[in-house]
N, C-alpha and C positions, 0 to 999 in steps of 0.2 A: 575403318573400325566403326564409324557411325552407321553403316548398313548392315550390321550383323544382327542375328535374331537375338532373343534373351539369353538363350542356353550358348550360343556362341561368345556373346558379350561377356558373359561371365567367366569365360575362358581366355578373354583377350586382355590387353594391357589398357583397355578403355579407362578404368578407373584411375590408374596412373596419369594417364593423359588429362583427364579431367581436373586431377588435382594441380598437375602442372598449369594449366588455363585457369584454374581458379586462382592460382597465385598471381598470374599475369594480370587478369582482370582487377585483383586488388590492387596491383601497381597502377593501374589505369585511373584510379580514384585519387592518386595523389596529384599535386597541383603540376609537377614537372611534366606529366603525362597529359593532363587535361590541356595545359598550354599548347603541347604539341597538336593535339587533336582540333584545338581551336585555329591554330595558325597553319597547319599542314593539311591540304586536301587529300594528300596521299595518305596519311595517317588515319584520318577520319575514314576513308573508304575502307582501309583495312579493318578498322573495329566494326564497321556496319557489316562487312563480310562475315566476320565472326557471328554477328547476330544472325545473318541469314541461314549460316551453317546450323547453328544450333536450334534454329526455328525448324528446318527441315528435318533435324534428328528427333526433336521432341514430338514432331507429327508423327514419325515412323513409330517412336516408342509407345505411342498411344494405341497405334493399330495393332502392335505386338502384345499388347497388355492381355488378350485372351490366351496366348500361348503359355502364360505364367501358370496355367492349369497344371502343366507337367513339372513345376519346380517343387522341390521340397521347401520346409520352412525356413531353412537358412539360405537357400538360393532366391526364395522368394523376398527375404529381407534384404539381401545384397541388390537384387533388382530394384526394389523401392528405393534403395540408398542412391543408386545411379541415376535412378528418374528423377528424384528431389534433387540431386546435385546438379544434373543437367539444367533443369528448370531455374534453379537458383542462378546459374550462369547465365542463362538467357535473360533472365530478368536484370541481372546486375549491368549487362553490356547494353541492354536497350533503355532502361529506366535510370540506374544509378550513374550512368556514364553519359551516354548520348543524350537522354532527355535533359540531364542537369546542364550540360553545355548548351543546350537549346535555350535554356532560361536567362543565359548571361544577357541576352539583348533585352530583356525586360528591364535591366538596370544601366546598362550602358547606352541605350537608345542608339543614337548616330554617333555618338562619340568614337573616337580612335581607341581601338583594343590594343592599347599599349600593355607591355607585361606587367608593369605596376597596376594598372587599372584592372587587368585580367585577374590578378591575384587577389585584389579587394572585391571584385565582383564574386569569384568564386567562393571566398569565405562568407560574404553576405548571403549568396544563393543557399550555401550548405546551411547556414544560421536560420534562415527564414524557412527553408522547406523542413527542417528538424522542428522548429517551433509550431509550423503549421501542423504536425502529427501531435504535438503537445496539445493543441487545442481541444482535443476531445476530452481532456481532463478540465477545462475550463476556459472562457473565452471572453469574458466581459470586457476585458481589455488587454493590450499586448504592446510590448515596447522593446526597442533594440537600442543598446548603447554600443558607440564604437568609439573607442580612445585611440588616437594615433600620435606617434612620436616622430618628430621631424627636426632634423638639425636646424639650429637657427638661421643659418643662411639661406635654407630652402624656404623657411617660412618667411624670411624678409624678402625673398623673391616672389613669394605669392602675394605679399602685401603690395609689392611694387607694382603689380599688375592690375590691382583694383583701382579704379578711377571713379570719381564722382559718386553716382547712386549706388555703385557696386560696393564702394567702400563704406558709405553710409549703412547700407543694407547689411554688411558684414558685422559692423559695430552694432548694429539694432539686435542681430542674432544672439549677440552676447548679453543683452539686457534681461530677457524673462528670467523669472525666478520659479523655483519649484521644479526645475528640470523637466518642462514641458515639451510638446513636440517641436521639434526645429530648433531647440536650445543648443547653444554653443557655449562652452567654458573653455578658456585660454589660459594656460600657466607657463609663463616663461621660466625655464630654469637654465643653469649655467652653459650647458652645451646644447640643450635641446629645448623644443617647445611642446608642451603636452596639450592636445586639443581633443575635447570630448564631444562628441555629437550625440543628441538624443531624439529619436524617433519613436512616436506614440500614439496610439489611438486608443479611445475609451468610448465604447458603444456597446451597451450590452443588449440591444435590440438588432440582432442580425443573424447571420447563419455562418456556420464554419468556413473558414477560408476569407471572409470579408476582411478581417483584421489584417491578415497577411497581404493581401491584395493592395489594401490602403497603405502599408508599410513599404511594399515594393514601389509603389508610386511616389511617395514623398522621399524615398532614397534616390530614386532614379532622377526625380527633378531637381535634386540639390547639386547645383553647379559648383558650389564652393567646395562640397566634399570631394567630387571628382577631380576639381583641380589640385587639392592638397594631396591627395593620394597617389598623384600622377608624378611621383618623385620615386627615384630608384631606392632611396634611403629611408623611405616611410615604412614604420613598423606599427602593427596595429593589434588590438585585442578586440573582439567582437562577441558579443552575447546578448540573449534576449530571454523574455519571460512572458508568458502568457498566464493571465490571472483569473481566479474565481474569487471574487471578493469575500473576505470574512471580516475584515476591519477597514472601516472607512468606505465612503460613497464610491461609486465607480466614476473616476475623473482622472484626466491626464496627471495631476499632481501626485494622485494615489496609484498610478500605474507605475510598475516596476520596470527597470531599474530606477533606484532612488538616489539621490546624492546627499553629501554630508553638511551641506549648508544648513546653518541656523541663523537666528535673528538676535543680535545683541543689543546694546544700548543705541538709541536714537534710531531705532528700526533699521540698523545696518545688517546687511545679509554678509555672511562670512563663515568662516570655520575656527577652529581651535588650534590645528596642527600646521597650517600653511600648506596644505596638500589637498588636492581633488581626490574624492573616493566615491565610487558608485557601487551598488549591491542590489541583489534581488534576494527574495525569501520565499520559500515554501513551508507551510505550516503557520505556527503562531509564536510570538513571543509573548508568553503569559504574563509577564512582569513589565511589560512595555511602559505602562501609565507610571509605575514606580521609578523606573530608570529615567523615564522623561523627566518627571519631578525632581529627581537628584540632580540632574545635569542643570536645571534651572535654577536650584537653590545653589549649588557650588558655583556654577559658572556665569549665571544669568544670562544663560543663552536659552532661546525657546524655539520650539519647531513652528513652522507657518500654521496659521489656523486652517488654511485651506487643504492641510495633509493629515489624514485621519488613519493611514495604514500604519500598521505596527512595525512593517518592514523599515520604515524610515528610521527606527532606533538603531538599525545595524550599522549604517554608516556613520550615524551621529556618535554612538558610543565608541565605536572604533577610533573616530576622530579624537574622541575625548582622551582614550587611552593613549593613542599615537603622539598625543602632544606631551606626554609625560613619560613615555616609554624609550628604552635604548633601542628596540628594533621594532619592525613592522610585525614580525612573527609574534612577539610578546604581545602586542597590542592586539592582534587578531584573537589569540587564544585566550586572553582576559576577556574581550568583547563576548567570545563564545560561551565562555564559562559564566560569565556573569548573566547571561540570558536564559531564562527559564522556559522550558516547553520542550515540545517536539517539532524540529525544523531542519530544512536544509538551506545553505547559504552560499552564495557566490560572490566574491568581493574583489574589486581592483582599485588599485591606488597610484597616484603618480609618485607616492614616496617609494615606491618599488615597481617600476614600470613593466620590468621583464618578467614578473611573475604574477600568477592568479591564485586567489586563496578560496579554497572550497572548505566547508564544514558541514558535519552531518551529526546530528543528536537525537537520540530517540527513535523509535521504530515506525513512526507515522509517515515518514517520507524516503525516499531514496535518491542516490546520486550516482551515476556511472561515468567513469573516465575512459574514453576510448583511445586505444593506443595505436596511431597511424605511424607511418615511416618516418615522417618528417614533422609532426605535432601531435597535438591533443584536441579531442573533441569530448565535450562533457554533456550530460542531459539528466533530468531526473527520471527518465524512464529509458530503458534498454534500446526500445525503437527509436530513440533520438540519436543514437550514435552508430547504429549497424549500417546505414547508408555508406558510411565513410570506412569502417573497419570492424571485423568480428571480434577483435581483441579488445578486452576492456578488464577494468579493475572496479568491483563494486565497493563503494564505501561501507563502513561498518560503524552504524550509530547505537549499536544496543551492548557491545561487549564492555563489562566492567573491567577497565585497567587497574583499578584497586579492587580485590574481590570484597565483595560485602558492601560496596559503596556505589549506589545508583547514580550518584552524581558525577562519577567519573566515566560515565558512558559518553561515546562520542568520539569522533575522529575528524582530525584536520589533514588535508591534503594540499601542497604547495606544488603547482605546475611551473615549470621555468622554461622560457625560450629556448634556453640551451638544452633542454632535456630531448627535445626532438622526438618525442613519442616512445621514449624508453620507460619502462616501468620502473627500473632501478635509478632513474633520475628523479623520481617524484619523492619529495620529502614528506614524510608522515609523521604526525605528532598527535598525542592525546590533547583533550581540550584543556589540560593543564599545562601542556607545553613540553611534556616528556616525549623523547624520541620514540617511534614505533618503527619496527622493522618490517618492511615490505619484502615478500619472496616471490619467486618464479610463480608459485602456487596461487598467488593472488591475482595472476593474470589468467583470466577465464576466456573462453571462446564461445561467442554466441551461437545459439542454435536455431536463430530466427534471422531472416533477411526483411528489408523493405517490401518483399513480395508477400510475406505473411501478414503485413500490417496495411495492405492496400485495401481501403474500403469500398472500391469500386463505386458504384453509383447509389450505394446505400447511405442512409443518413446517420445510422449508427451501426458499430461493429456487432451488436447483438442480433439487429435483424439480418445482416449479412451472414452470421455464423448459423442462424436458425435455418436460413435458406440453403447452407452449404451441408446441413446434416444428412440428406439423402447421399450426397457424394462420399460423406465420411463412413456411412454404413456400406457402400459398395466397396470402398477400400478395404474395410475390415474384412469383407466376405471373400475379396478377390484372391483366388487360388487356394482357398481353405478346402474346397471339396469340389468333386465332379460327379454329374448325374447322366446316368445313361437309361433312358426310358423304357425299352425294351431288350431284355427282361429288366425289371427295375433293379438298377445297381448304383451302389454309392461308394464312391471312394474318398475318404475323408483324410484331409492332407494335414493332419497335426500330429507330428512326429515326437521323437523321445525329447525333443528340446522343448516340447510345449506340455506334454504329459509323460513323465517318466513312466517307465514300465513297472516300477516298484508299486505305482499307484494302483494299476491293475491287479498285480500280485496281492497286495494287502486286501484290496476289496473281495477278490475271489475267495481268499483264505479267510475272510470274516474278521481280520484284525482291523480294518477301517471300518467303523460303524457309525461315524458321524461326519457331515460335511458343513463347514461353517464358511459363509461368505461375509468378509469383512472389509471395511473402509471407513470413510469418514464424509459426512456431507453428501453431496450428490452420488459418489462412487458407493456409499453405503445403501442408498436407495436403489441403485442398479443391481448391487447384490441381492435386495430384497426381492426385486421383480424376477430375477433369474430363480431364486430359492422357491418362489411359489410355484413356477413351472416344474422344477426339478422335483419337488416335493410330490407333485401330481403324477409326474412321469415314472419315478421310482417305486411309488406306491408302498411305502413302508419298509422298503429292503434296507434303506438307511435313515437315519435321522438327519433332516436338512433344517438348518437355522440361518437366518440372516441377523447380523449384530453389529453394531458399531465396534471399532476396533478398540476403542477405550473402554468399552463394555467387557470385552474378552479380557485385556490385558489387566484391568483394575478389579473385577469382580467375579470372573468365571474361569480364571487360569489355575488350573489344578496342576499337581506335581507331575502328572503324566498326560500327554496329548498324542501317544502313537496310535490311539484309535481314530485320529482325526485326518482328514484332508481338508485344508483351508485354502479358499480361493481369496486371495487379496486383491482388491481394485483399487486403482489409484490413477488419475490423468496425468500428474507430473512425475510420479515416481519418487518424490521428495517429501510427501506428507510425514512429518514427523510421528504423528499418532500411529498411523498404520504400519511404518517400517518399524518402530520399536516392538510392536505387538507381534511382529513377523519374527523378530529376533527372539523373542521370548518363547514363542511356540515351537520354533524350532530346536532351541535347546531342550524342549520337553519332548522331542520325538515327533513332532507333526511334519507332515508333508505338506508343502506350500507351493501353490501354483499362482502366479501373478498375471492380473490383467492390467496392461499399461500401455500408454501411449508413447512416452518419452523413451528412445532407446538409450542403452547405457546409463539409465538413471539409477540412483541408489537401490531403489527396490529390485532392479533386475539381477543385482549381485547377491540378493539375500535369498532368493527363491529357488525352489527345486527345477521348476519349469516356468516359462513364461509365454503368453499368448500376447503379441501385440496388436493394438487397434490401429486403424486407418494406415497411413504410411509413414507415421513417426514424427509427421510435421502438422499435425491437426492443430494448429496455434489458435488460441481463442485470446483476442485481446480484451473483450468486455470481462469484468469481473464476474458477472453471472454465467457460469459455464453452461452450455447447453449441447452442442453436438456431440460432445465427450460421453454424455449420458447414453445417447443412441448406440454409439459403437461399443461402449462397455456392456451394454445389456446384449447386443447381437454376439460379441465375443462370448459372454457367459452362456448363451445358447448353445454356440458351437462347443464350448467344453461339454456341456450336458449332454449333447447328441453323440460326442465322440465316446464318452464315457458309456452311454445306453447302447451305442453300437458294439463296444469292445465287450459288454456284459450280455449282449444279445436280448435286451429288454424290448427292442422293437424289430417288427418285420422289416425288411428292406423296403417294402412298398410305402409303409407308414412313415420310415426316415426319410423316404424319397420325398413323399409329399410335404412333410414339415420344412426339409430343406429348400424344396421349390418355393415353398411360401416365403422363406427368408429371402430367396432370390428376387421375389416379387416386391418386398418391402420398399426398397428406394423409389419404385415407380408410385407405389400408394402414398409414400410420404409426399413425393412431388405433387400428387393430385390434391393432398390437403393443402399444400402451399400455394395453390391457384390464386390468382387475382381475385375471383370470385369470393373464396373462402376468407381471404385476407380482408377483403372489403367489408365482409359481413362481421368479422371478429372485431374489426376496428369500430364499426358503427355500435355495435353493443357494448365496448368498453367505453366509447365516449359518451353514450347514453346513461350508463348506470355506474361506471367506476367511480366518478367523483361525487356520487349522491349518497352512498352508504360508508359508514365508518366501519362498521363490523363486516369481515368476509370469511368464507369458508370454502374448503374443496373437499368434496366427498367422493369415495369411491369403494367398491366392493370386491372381494375375490380377487381376480388378476388385475382389476383396475385401482386397486387401494395403493399399490406402490407407485402407479402414476399420479395419485393425488397427493402422494407425499412429495414427489419430485416437483410437481407444479407448485406446491405450497412453498417450497424453498425459493423457488425462482420469484413468485409472486412477493414473498416477503422481502427478498433482496432489492427487487426492483421497484416496488411500492412503498417500501419502508413500513411495513405492517407486521403485527403479530397474527397470524392467521391460523384458525383450527383447521384440522383434517381429522375426518370421522367416517365410518362405515356408513352407506347410504341409509341403512335401516336404522341407524343408532341416533342419527341427528335429531330425531323428533324427541329424544329422552334427554337432550343435553342443553342446547342453548338457541333454541329457536326464539326465546324471548329476544334476542338482541336482533331478530329480523334481518339476517345477514345476505348480502350478495354471495350466492353459492354457486360455484361452478360444480356441476353433476357429471362424473365420468361413467358412461354406460357402455360405450362400444367394446364388445367382446364378452358381454355377459351373455348367458343363456336366456332362451325366451321366457322361461319360467321366471328368472331373475329379472328381465325387463319388465314384465307385467308387474312385478312387485315394486320395482322402481318407480314406475308410473305412478303407484299410489303413493309413495313417499313424495315425489314431486308435487303431487295435488296438496299433500299436506304442507309442504313449504309455502306453497303459494297462500293457502287458506290463513296461514300465519305471518302474512305480510312479508315474507322473504322474497328476494328476487332470484328465482333459479334460471341459470344458464346450463342447457344440457348439451352434452356431447354425446352423439348417437350415430348408428349406421344408417346408410342411406336407404335401407330395406325397411326401416321401422319409423312410424310417424305418430305413435301413441302420446309422446311428450307435448305435442302442439298446444293443446287446449290449456295446459298448465304452466309452460314454461314462458320465460320473458324471451326467451330465443333459444333456437335449436340449431346446434352446428353439426352437419352431417359430414361423415368421413366413409370411405370404402368399407364394405363388409371383409374381414379378414379373420384368420385364425386368432385364438385368444392370445397367443404370444406377441404376434405382430400388433394387434389392437392396442395392447399397452402402449407401444410406441405410438400410433396414431392418435391416441388420446393426449399423449404428452405434446406433440406437435401443436395441436390446438391450444394446450395450456401455455405453451410457450409463447405463442402469438398473444394469446390473452394476456399474459403478464407484461409483454412488452408494449402492447396498445394500451393497457390500464394506466402503466406508468407514464405514456405520453398523453393521456387524457389528463391526468392530474396535474403534468407539467404545463399543460396549456392554460391554466389558471395562473402560475406563476409566470407564464410568457406575457400574458396579457398586463400584469401587475409590474413587470419589468419596463413596460412602456410607459406606465404611470410614474414610475419612480425616475426613469431618464428624463421625463418631462420636469419633474420636480427639481432634479439636479441642475437643470438647464438655468433655471432662475435662482436657485439657492447658491450658484457659484457666481452670479453677477454681483457688481460691486453693491449696487442698491438693495438687491435682493427683493425687487417688486416684480411681479409678474406682467408681461405684456399682455394685452387683450387678446391676441391669439393663442398664447401660451394658456391663460386661463380658460378659454373655450375649449382647448384640448383636454385641460384636466377636467372639466365639467363633463364632457363626454365620455372619459374613461370612467369618472365616478359613477355616472349613471349606469354604465354597463356593469360595473363591479356589483352595485346594489342590485340590479336585476338578476345577476347571476347568484347572488346572495340568497334571494327570495326564492329562486328556482332550485336552490339546494345544491348548486354547482361546487360548492367548497364543503360540504358536510364531510366528506371523506377524510381530509386532511387538514383543514384550516381550524386552529383552535378558537374556542369562543371568545376568549380574552382579546386575542389579536384582531378577530373580525370585528369585534364591539369598537376597539380603539379605531381600527381603519375607517369604520363607518362614520364615527364622530369627526374624525380629521377630515375626512371628504366633505363633510357638510360646512365645516368651516372654509375650506378651500373654494367651495361652490358660492359662499357668502351667506349661506342659509342662516348662520350663528354668527355672533359678533367675537372680535379678537380678545374681548375682555372676558368673555365666558372660556375661551380657550385658556387664557393664562390662568384661570381659576382650576379648571378641569385637569390641566397638564402640568401644574405648577412650573409655568415657564412664562417668560416675557411675551406680552401679546403684540409681538411684530410680525409681518410677512415672512421674514428670514427665519424667525425662531419657529413658526408655523411649517414653513417647508422643511426645516431641520427634523422637527418631531414627524411629520409625515414621512420623511425618508426613513428615519429609524424604525417606525413601525411597519411600512411597506417592505423594508428590507427583513424584518422578521416573517412576515407573510411569505414573501418569496423563497425564504429558507425552508419554512415549512411544507410549501408546495413544489419545490423543486426536485425532479427525479431526473438525474443526469443520464440514466440508462446504463451507458458503458462503465461508469465509476460509481462506486456504491460506498456510501458514508460508513466509516469505521471498519471498511473491509479491503483485504489486499487480495490480489489475483491468486497468488499461490502462498498457502499458510505453511511455512517451514519450520514454525515454533509450536510446541505441543508437549505433550506428556513425555516424561521420561522414565517414569515408573522407578525412579532411583531417589534414595534420600538425599536430601542436600547435606553435604559434608561439612562437619564442624569438628575440625582435629587441629592439633598444634599443641604448643605449650600450655596454653590456659585451659585446655580440654583434658590433656592427659591425666591430670589427678581424678577426674571423674571415672576413668576407665581402672585406675588403680583402686579406687573406693567401691568398685563394682556398682556404680550408679550410670543409668543410660543418659547419655547427653540429650535425647529427644524429650526428657522429662524437664528440662530447663524452659521457662518461657521463651518463646521465640525471640522477643525483643532484647532479652538478655543474652542469649546466644549471640545475637548479631554484634553487642558490644564486647563480649568475650572474643569473638573472632577480630574485631577491630583492634583489640588491645595486643592481639598476637605481634603487630609490627613493632610494639615498644617495649614489651615484656621479655627480658632475656631469660627468665627462669622463675619458676614457682617453688619456692624453697620448702614450702609444706603445705598441709592441708588437713582440715578437720571435718568429719561428717557429723551431724547432729540429728537426733530424731526430735519431731515435735508433736506433743499429745495435748489434749484438752482443749481444742479449738472448738468454736461454735459450729452450729449445722450448717452455716454458710462459709465456714473457713476462717471466721474473725477471731482473732486473740480474745480470751477472757481472763478473769481472774484466776481461774484453774489452768491456764496454759501453762505447759513446761518444755524445757529442751534438756537433752541429754546427749552427752558425747557417745558416739558409736566407734569411729575409727580415726586414729591420727596416723598421717605419714610424714616424713621429712623433719624439719625442725620442730614440727608441733608436737612430736613424742617427748621432746623435753619440757614442754610448756605445760604449767598447771593450768585449770580452768574451773570455775565454780560449776560448769555444767558437767564435769566430770562425774559427780553425783547429781542426779536430777536437780534441776534449779528451775526458777520462776522465769518465764518468757519476758524479757523486759530489754531496754534500749535498742540498739541497731538491729539486733536480731528479731526484736518485737516488731520493728518499722518494716523490716524485709518481709515479714510473714503477713503483717496487715496489708501492705501495698502489694505483695506476690510480686516484688521487684529486686533486682539486684543492688546491693549497697556498696559504694566504692568509698573508701576513707582511711583513716588510721586507727590502729588499735588504741583503745583508752589507756593501756599500761605503757607499752613501749612506743607507740607511735609510729609502728611499722605500717606501711601500706596494705591494706588487705581489701578482699572482696567478699561480700556474703551473698550467696546465689541460693534462691529457693528452689526446690526440687518438687515438681508439681505434677506427678503421673496421672492423677485421676480428678483433676479439677480444684483441688485445694492442696496447700503446702503439707507435705508429709516430712519432708526432711530439709535441712540447711547444710550448705558447704561453704566452709570459711577458707579462703586461699591466702597465703603469704606470698606477696608479689615483690620481684626485683626488677627494676627498669633498666633499659638501656642507657648507657652514659652519654652517647652523642646520638640525636635524632634530628633529622632536617625539619625546617619549618614546614615545608610541604606535608611531611608525615605527620606533624603535630596538628596541623589544620584538619588533616583527614580524620585523625583519631578524635579530636574534639568534636567534629561534625556527627560522629556517631554516639556521642555520649549525651543523648536526649537535648540536642540543640544547644549544647555548651557553647559551641563557637559562635552562634547566631545571638544567644543571650550576652556573651561577653562583648560582642561588637557593638550591641544595643545600648549597653551600659557606658561604653566608651563615646559613642557618638552622641549620646545624649547629652555629654558634657561638652557639646561643641568641639570635640578633638576628633580629626579624620582617623579612621580606622587604618591600619596597615598591619599585614600578617608579620612583618619584621618585629613587631613588638613581642612575639613568642620566641624570637631568636634567643634571649637571654634568660628564659624560664625554663627550669628542668622539666624533662616530661613528667616526672613523678609528681611535681608540684601542680602542673597544668591537669593532671588528671584527679588528683585527690584534693586540691584546695577548692573550697566553694567558689562559685563564679563571681560573686560580689567582692570577695577578698582578693581575686586575681584583678579584677577591674580596678581595685583601689590601689594595687601595688603599681600597675601599668600606669596609672594616672600621675602617681606620685614620681615615678621615674621620669615620665615627660616632662613634669615641672621642673624638676631639678636640671634637666638637659637644657631647658629653655632659659 
């Protein structure tokens, strides 16, 4: 089967065989198979033989690729799928299995490879390799925590083997505080002993991989660890964290995982629950300081002064709740609910040694749980689990489990040892502790493997992906057409599955008059590039427009779109904005063709035809997408050429020449990616990018779309707001800012080029810095440009992409140039930390000398303008001043006055660390990760109204009043009240007249009854005949807010809601409410939290009287009283009841 041609392969059962082999290879990743490969030469040779067979097959497939010209679109997709699957298998055998086994020796060294040690080595290698992949998201420190559980007898056996210095050394390992590197904590229990090992490295100056190598070495050299785990009954939990500091200095005490220890009376270290807990955190706990202060006040326990990370509050707050909770689950959920912010948490505790606790809250982070055959693996990125398993559950931190209450967002998952990798054995809870139901649908299959996330020899994924762009274009072009030179013949292989025949029929009949290219972000710009080309080619036969998907859905969506062909572009196929627009357009009769990379994505099931880019696995790890743009544009060109061919708009020779140029494009792109060109772009970026704060990208005609794409990448990578304009228009707009300007001219006509030279001369004369991209046959820009990057001469449509190649390189090297400033300051911060963390806080002479060298370099760079681009004046000024103090040029007494701090060396170092951290934050450009931005945006427009319905909204419909005229904050309160209101017995609507110009009540303001329903019909009101606007109704109008209270006569509960359709109150609605008899405490809390912070205000009134707040105080209060009674009266009642009970 492996020797067949593509056509024969598609008719064979190779696909089934590959599926079987894939399942077998997945089984090889489980420890039972890993152990056999390690211990059996025969089994190892068998697996190596698989690798050789797959290598040979992959080589043959590469040779067969040219035969794919004879395959139709569906066959081509199937061939691509088999190729990708085969390459995945080859990679899995060689890298995920054999290479993994080869790393065991790095830990075991020359120790005997017993089954118990092999098992721990396997877990540690898996953890360390996965955290190594995480380092691309942050690497200033890295830690591993391993908790092992041993029967008492086996631990006693271990101790009995320690003699003399060994025993002393083991006891010394248990002395260090703050859970630093090589710390050990031991907790004897009834039947077992819990032992926690900490391995940490904190060194912000270094390269990717340095931290993991250091951890490998420390673990490998820890003889105590390998002695302890060499017991058959040893159980363990291993997890790791790579940090990018946002709170606290970069030091081992701040490195995650962190433990629960706090300091009590007499400087005694300990905890509140009697159990050891460790945890790590992604994101921020925004109320860290408040929680820390609360524990200090209530428990008189403080956190070590050497720990500044907000992650520390996670195990400490959990320990606080564990001391007073009945279950670990309860304590964990309380900790998560009490912590504010967006974060992901992993926690383990000796109070529940066979389970691990995960939490996700908010949208800023992610957590994935991989489902192995015999266990679980988890990571904050999907590529942290796919080496072990393609099956995973993604945690949900954004769903409101109580509709309308953002505080209910979040999810808790509890993994148990007995679960053995089953999804249905995972316990899921809301952050309030309510059970959640996982289903088989929650278990997903990853579409990436470790092959996709291999950085090869590149420093950053972005650089690798830019370099892979020519290959992506080749894959997109593969099999889409064949060319015969004599006579000129073109066969295009885009069949009915790509462009349905109805498209040609409607165009030829004149029914389709418009072509719309839609997308979001980079995909929208790809559409713009193709639309410019199509508009020229079709020469007025149809209207061609490119626009954002949200523009079409929100502002240009007419009742009928049957005169439209829409070409929707998306990389992932999951972009909500684009997909929703497709749905709306098809409902109105449009024909939609999609351009997408990801096979079987949501978009592919919504369109009438689809053209896939690349081979379906063009994975991009960098948040800034690059190679997708090239393949999207090329796919768009193919669609345009197929339409032009079908409509006979081009002769065969012209079509042949254009497609021949597309075939040449990958080679042209590779020439631009030559070492020579990259060296030139890097030099220009280092020279100019750090020196100018204002930047611009300009292009005209076909190059304007290239300018827009480059602007997106520059803005993403360099954290700048960047202008884009036509070349000729720039002089009319913002030359006063003297920007660093990238000018795109490759592909312009000779006439346009000569005019562009004049424009660049103007830029230079006005002190801008122009960097020009031009073809290698034109040298007119040299006298005026600060640099000219040449690309090969090509057709206009190909030249668009050659401009973009240079622009992507420009963005990459500009970001690196800015980040170099942060790198130099990281060295200065590390030097300051080295003596800030010493007990005396006094620098040694060598350290002080190093600080002086770094300070002098910083001042020189500052004078040269090397920080002009991104460092704020305030931070630069503070840093310069602090460096003068560090060098001894100014006295510490002056420092105390200037910075309002104590004039001590330690305080000076602390201030310097704080300010230099701000500078590093302003200058850091992590390249592959982008601040405030996710890789795939799956949230966006719905173009649907938010639903407000239920018992509290029904009267508005009966009164013929639109719900969207209620102020939003009031609608949210009414939605919350649905939980506790069982019936609205009646309602009255009133008109309001005589208000002032700004909608304020006046002496002439009146109110008059319009309609009554329910029990209101039998009630008389002074407003039945027009009456003066006074009382609660006047308050509701004046504040334009909902009023909750009791009627002045019958004391029945009422709500008065203003109706504000045009900016001021025009009507009022009074509701007669009937509340539920039985309501849970949790429900009461939820409702009070929505009533304009009534819950928080009530807690404050109680706690300020030195009474601890408990939600149980609400148990005996009717929900009607809770809602209708003023908060001060509620507090007084609670205090009186507590006094009586005492």
